[in-house]
C-alpha positions, 0 to 999 in steps of 0.5 A, a space after each residue: 500500500 502506498 501510504 500517501 496514495 488516495 486511491 489505495 487509502 480509499 480502497 483500503 477504507 472501503 474494504 475494511 468497512 466491508 469487513 466490519 459490516 460482515 462482523 455484525 450479522 445479528 443487526 439488520 438494515 441500517 442498524 448493521 451499518 451504524 455498528 459498522 461505522 461505529 467500529 470503523 471510528 472507535 474500533 471493533 473491540 470497543 463496539 463489541 465491548 459496548 454490546 456486551 455491556 448493553 447485554 449485561 444491562 438488559 438492553 438490546 444489543 442489536 440497536 445502536 441507540 441502546 448500545 451507544 450510551 455504554 460506549 462512554 464507559 468503554 472509550 471515555 466520554 470524549 471518544 464516545 461522543 465523537 463516535 456517536 456524532 460520527 455515526 449520527 452524521 453519516 446516517 443523516 447524510 445517507 438518509 438525506 441523499 436517499 430522500 433526494 433520490 
């Protein structure tokens, strides 16, 4: 991989996001993408730990809105906030584009 090559970096990022999407088989539709995006931003291990925490608290583990609040206990409030905002922004952009056509 050429570190400063945009095409290589885009291809790597797309492939990695696809790998992360494959890690979240229990989640459906847009939820699956939310978890993949969160893992892309925060790291797969952090998101899996946040799902484990949600399970211990009796929350659904396949809904981002139920898992996201526990992320601050895993990554710290600042990093959790950054990841939650990242997922929210990309999801909102996707839905806006879908409405436009």
